[in-house]
Structure formats: structure tokens, C-alpha cells
C-alpha positions in Angstrom: -168.7 6.4 120.3 -168.3 8.9 123.3 -171.8 7.9 124.1 -171.0 3.9 124.0 -168.1 4.9 126.3 -170.1 7.0 128.7 -172.5 4.3 128.8 -170.1 1.7 129.7 -168.2 3.8 132.2 -171.4 4.3 134.1 -171.5 0.2 134.3 -173.1 -1.1 131.2 -171.9 -2.7 128.1 -172.0 -1.2 124.8 -171.9 -2.4 121.3 -170.7 0.0 118.6 -172.3 -1.2 115.2 -169.8 -0.1 112.4 -172.3 -1.8 109.5 -175.1 -3.9 110.0 -173.0 -6.8 109.5 -170.0 -5.6 112.0 -170.1 -4.6 115.5 -167.8 -4.5 118.7 -168.8 -5.3 122.2 -167.2 -3.1 124.7 -167.2 -3.3 128.5 -165.3 -2.1 131.5 -161.9 -3.5 132.3 -161.1 -6.5 134.5 -158.7 -7.6 136.1 -156.8 -11.2 134.7 -158.0 -12.7 138.0 -161.8 -11.4 138.0 -163.8 -14.5 137.1 -167.1 -12.8 138.3 -167.1 -9.5 135.7 -170.0 -9.7 133.7 -168.2 -8.2 130.9 -165.9 -11.1 130.8 -169.0 -13.5 130.9 -170.2 -11.7 127.8 -167.0 -12.1 125.8 -167.1 -16.1 126.9 -171.1 -15.9 125.9 -169.9 -15.0 122.2 -167.2 -17.6 122.3 -164.6 -15.5 122.2 -161.3 -15.9 124.7 -159.4 -13.1 123.5 -160.4 -9.2 123.9 -158.0 -5.7 123.7 -157.8 -2.5 125.7 -158.1 0.5 123.8 -155.3 2.7 124.0 -156.5 6.0 123.0 -159.8 7.8 121.6 -163.0 7.7 123.6 -163.0 4.1 124.5 -159.5 4.5 126.1 -159.2 2.0 129.1 -162.0 -0.1 127.9 -162.3 -3.5 126.9 -163.1 -4.4 123.5 -163.6 -7.3 120.9 -165.1 -7.6 117.6 -168.4 -9.7 117.7 -168.2 -12.7 115.6 -170.3 -12.8 112.4 -172.3 -15.7 114.1 -173.1 -13.9 116.8 -174.6 -10.7 115.7 -177.9 -11.9 116.2 -177.3 -12.7 120.0 -176.3 -9.4 120.4 -179.0 -7.5 118.4 -181.3 -9.3 121.2 -179.1 -8.6 123.9 -179.4 -4.8 122.9 -183.2 -5.0 122.3 -183.6 -6.9 125.7 -181.7 -4.0 127.1 -183.2 -1.0 125.5 -186.3 -0.9 127.9 -183.7 0.1 130.3 -183.1 4.1 130.4 -179.7 3.7 133.0 -176.9 1.2 132.3 -177.2 -0.4 135.4 -180.1 -2.0 137.3 -181.0 -4.0 140.3 -182.4 -7.4 139.6 -183.5 -9.7 142.1 -182.4 -13.0 141.0 -183.1 -16.2 143.5 -181.5 -18.9 142.1 -183.4 -21.9 144.0 -186.6 -20.3 142.7 -184.8 -20.5 139.3 -182.3 -23.5 138.5 -182.4 -22.0 134.7 -178.8 -22.8 134.5 -179.0 -26.6 135.4 -181.7 -27.0 132.8 -180.2 -28.3 129.2 -176.7 -27.2 130.1 -173.5 -28.7 129.1 -171.3 -28.9 132.0 -167.5 -30.1 130.9 -165.5 -31.4 133.8 -161.9 -30.5 134.3 -159.1 -32.5 136.2 -160.0 -30.1 139.4 -163.5 -31.6 139.3 -162.5 -35.2 139.2 -160.2 -34.7 142.2 -163.0 -33.0 144.0 -165.6 -35.7 143.3 -163.2 -38.6 144.4 -162.2 -36.3 147.7 -166.6 -36.5 148.2 -166.7 -39.9 147.2 -169.0 -38.5 144.0 -169.5 -40.8 141.3 -170.6 -38.8 138.8 -172.8 -39.6 136.1 -171.6 -38.3 132.7 -171.4 -38.7 129.1 -169.0 -38.2 126.8 -169.5 -35.2 123.7 -166.6 -34.5 121.0 -164.0 -36.3 123.4 -165.3 -34.0 126.5 -166.5 -35.7 129.8 -169.8 -33.9 131.1 -172.5 -34.0 133.6 -175.4 -36.1 132.1 -178.8 -34.4 131.5 -181.9 -36.2 131.9 -184.4 -36.4 129.6 -186.5 -34.0 131.0 -183.5 -31.4 130.5 -182.6 -31.2 134.2 -178.9 -31.8 135.5 -178.9 -35.4 137.2 -178.0 -33.4 140.4 -180.5 -31.0 140.6 -183.3 -32.0 143.1 -186.3 -30.8 145.0 -186.6 -27.1 145.5 -183.5 -26.5 142.7 -181.2 -27.7 145.3 -177.8 -29.5 143.6 -177.3 -32.9 145.4 -173.6 -32.2 145.1 -173.4 -28.5 146.0 -170.3 -28.9 148.2 -168.5 -31.0 145.4 -170.4 -29.4 142.5 -167.8 -28.7 139.2 -166.0 -25.6 138.3 -168.4 -24.6 135.9 -171.0 -24.3 138.2 -169.0 -22.7 140.9 -168.0 -20.0 138.5 -171.3 -19.3 137.0 -172.1 -15.8 137.5 -175.9 -14.9 138.1 -177.2 -11.7 135.6 -174.5 -13.1 133.1 -175.7 -13.1 129.4 -176.1 -16.8 129.9 -177.8 -16.9 132.8 -180.5 -14.2 131.5 -180.7 -16.4 128.3 -181.2 -19.8 130.6 -184.4 -17.9 132.2 -185.5 -16.7 129.0 -185.0 -20.0 126.9 -186.1 -22.5 129.7 -188.4 -20.5 132.1 -189.8 -17.9 129.9 -188.8 -15.2 132.4 -187.5 -11.7 131.1 -185.8 -9.3 133.5 -187.5 -11.1 136.3 -191.2 -10.8 134.6 -193.0 -14.0 133.1 -194.4 -13.4 129.4 
């Protein structure tokens, strides 16, 4: 637990394995309005919306949340991927225009604010419905309808909040790069 706390305080994310089937995600503390904190995104990537802040012990002041049983394999993959790095932080050069993986085979749910932005910009979005939600349509080649040449977004100024808020280097970003492009930490395999 102390080793995990030190790792997280140095800038990494930690997984505390209580048993092979029970784990806790540990990340650095973030503010309520800090939408770009990668720890917040790791929690969201596990399908979680809630977390706690440890009040005592070695994890005091750090954010913790139980890992849902159906995401244990995902967390194991994160740990395996990151085990090659000796330090909790590393610099990654992510060029979104060379990548575009987040615009492939992704579900972008539209919010009220997105519709207002579309109306102001006179954008008539190409959408589909899924489980009662309205999302941007993905083409047969798995690309977003609006992903153009050079991985440039055709509606960039009016893009939905999901696209605006999506942070480079988040677990979702790294997963999309691996799944869609075969890029693992910047290296094609």
C-alpha cells in the first residue's frame, strides 16, 4: 500500500490487488471541475462515476475506487502495458492529427449543448439512435462522418462536448490507439 501511494504521489496511477478478483484503483486527487485529470478519466473508463478520498493510512488524500469485476481484465492490461516503465510519469508525443484513433469506431453521444452549438454553426449533424440516445454516425469504414483528410474534423469549431473533453493520453486514448492503429506507447507492433 505504501509503495502504491508513493507511486501515485509521484504522478502515476496505482492498482491495489486485494485478491486476484478484487482490486482498487488509486489516483491523485483532482478538483470537482478538473475535467482533464487523467485519473478522473481512468475512473470513467471503468464505467464508474463515484469515488472516494482516503481519509487515513498510506493512501490518505488519494482518490480510490473499487474496480468493477467486469473490468478487472482491462485493469490487468493497463498494468501489463505500463509495467515496462520504471517511472510513474513519462513524456509521450501524441500528434492527434497523425493519429485520429479517437474518431474511429467511437460512440459520441450528443448533449443539449451540442445541439445548440450545431444550430449556431448551421451544422446539420448526421446521427443515429442507439438505446434511446442520439449519437454521431460512424461510417462503414469505422470513421466518424466528420473525420476528413489529414485527420481533421470537418466540424471542429462546432464539435460535440465528448470530442472537446476527450484528453490525449487518457486510458481511452491509449486503448483506441492500440485497437484501431496497433500503436503501443508510440511504437507500431
